[in-house]
NUTORLUM-193779 format. One record per residue (C-alpha): x negated, y, z; residue in three letters. Coordinates in steps of 0.25 Angstrom, whole numbers, plus 2048, in hexadecimal, padded with zeros to 3 digits. Example, Ala and Ser with C-alpha at 12.3 -4.5 7.8 and 13.67 -1.06 7.14 Angstrom:
2
7CF7EE81FALA;7C97FC81DSER;
end
This chain:
200
800800800MET;7FB80E7FDTHR;7FF81C801THR;8018287F8SER;7F98347F9VAL;8008407F2HIS;7FA84E7EFALA;8078557EAPRO;8088587DBGLY;7FB8527D8SER;7F78447DBPHE;7F98387E4THR;7F082C7E8PHE;7F28207F0GLU;7EA81B7FDVAL;7EA80E804PRO;7F480B80FGLU;7EF81081CGLY;7E981D816TRP;7EE82A81ALEU;7F2835810ASP;7EB841817TYR;7F284E819ASP;7E7857815LEU;7ED86381CALA;7EE85D82AARG;7EA84F82BGLN;7EA84A839ASP;7E283D83CLEU;7E683C84ASER;7EF830849ARG;7E5828841GLN;7DA82B84BGLN;7E3827857HIS;7E781A850GLU;7D881784CLEU;7D481A85BARG;7DF811860ALA;7DA805858ALA;7CB80685DVAL;7C680286BTHR;7B880886DTHR;7B381786EPRO;7AA815862GLU;7B681085AGLN;7BE81C85EARG;7B282585BALA;7B281F84DALA;7C182284BVAL;7BF830850ASP;7B3832846ASP;7BB82C83AALA;7C783683DILE;7BE84283EARG;7B883E830GLN;7C683C82AALA;7CA84A82FARG;7BD85082AARG;7BF84981CLEU;7CD84F81CLEU;7C985D820ARG;7BE85C815THR;7C885780BALA;7D186380EARG;7C686D80DGLN;7C28677FFGLN;7D08687FAGLY;7D585A7FBALA;7E38587F5ALA;7E684B7FCALA;7DF841805ALA;7E183480CALA;7D982B814GLY;7D882081FMET;7D181D82CILE;7D280E831ALA;7CB804839ARG;7C47F9831ASP;7C37EA835ASP;7B67EC83DASP;7BC7F8846GLY;7B580383DGLY;7BC80E836LEU;7BF80F827LEU;7C281D822MET;7C5821814ALA;7CA82E80EPHE;7CF833800VAL;7D28417FCALA;7D58477EEVAL;7D08557EAPHE;7D485E7DFGLY;7C88647D7ILE;7C986E7CCTHR;7BD8727C4VAL;7BC87F7BCPRO;7C08807ADASP;7B687C7A3GLY;7AD8757ADTHR;7A98667ADGLU;7A58627BBPRO;79F8547BDSER;7A684A7C5VAL;79C84D7D0ALA;79F85C7D0ASP;7AE8597D2ILE;7AB84F7DEALA;7A18597E4GLN;7AD8637E6GLN;7B38597F1VAL;7A78527F5SER;7998577F8ARG;79084B7FCPRO;78284E803ALA;7778457FDARG;77184080AALA;76D833810ASP;77082C802GLY;77E831802TYR;78583A7F8GLY;7818327EBASP;78D8317E2ARG;7918277D6THR;79A82D7CBVAL;7A38237C4THR;7B08227BESER;7BD81C7C2ALA;7CB8197BCTHR;7D781E7C3LEU;7E48177BEPRO;7EC8247BDALA;7E182D7B8VAL;7D68267B0GLY;7C78267B1THR;7C28307BCVAL;7B48337C2ALA;7B082E7CFARG;7A58307D9ILE;7A18277E4THR;7978287EFGLY;7938297FDTHR;794838802GLU;79084080EILE;79D848810VAL;79D854818GLU;7A9854822LEU;7A6861829THR;79A86B829GLU;793862832THR;798854830THR;79784B825SER;79983C822ALA;795832818VAL;7A082D80FMET;7A3823804VAL;7AA82C7F9ALA;7B182B7ECMET;7B58377E3HIS;7BE8357D7THR;7C08407CEILE;7CE8417C7VAL;7D184B7BCPRO;7DF8517BFVAL;7E884F7B2PRO;7EC85B7ABGLY;7E28647B3GLN;7D58667ACPRO;7CA8687B7GLY;7D28637C2SER;7CE8567C9PHE;7D284E7D6LEU;7C68487DEVAL;7CB83C7E5VAL;7C183A7F1THR;7C082D7FAGLY;7B782D806MET;7B3824811SER;7A882481CPRO;7A881481BASN;79C813813LEU;79A804814PRO;7A880280DLEU;7A580B801ALA;7A88017F6ASP;7B67FE7FDALA;7B980D7FFLEU;7B68107F0TYR;7C08057ECASP;7CA80C7F6VAL;7C781A7F0PHE;7C88157E2ASP;7D680E7E5ALA;7DB81B7EBILE;7D68247E0THR;7DC81A7D6GLY;7EA81D7DBTHR;7E982C7D8LEU;7F58317D0ARG;7F883F7CBPHE;8068447CDALA;
end
């Protein structure tokens, strides 16, 4: 089962069951924090829950500041008692008339990875979205600035989707997660979510 995420008058996409369609204006993660804390037993696990919620709030705040049109995500416990966190946001990007920016130039408007400790390298490929066609995609591991003094290493996928009938306008569908060992599985999840994108 999936959940629809709507951006009025523009597009929709589907997320897996258990994901939340975030209200970017006033998302409150207090209920999720309470539920996750109630399910763990040690101070270390509770501290990990609190840290994950802080990261989610910072990601949402950053997405709002960068002009996200829609966002969804999940925070859950895995089978080993650890935490899984994933986040998808959609940004609208418009480039000036007469310019032909590269895929990396467009993605740079919503993600600015630092090249440190081996992170920040990106791979540019293509993907096929059922309702759209062939699009450009960037994958990699990035250092994402959450605040002026806080950053986190994230698995990231950016898919650049031209908006039909609007030359120079694009949607950037960005998936991110701090669960680096699960990168391949996360790329599959982000690809599946992006594949449900439909223009209204």
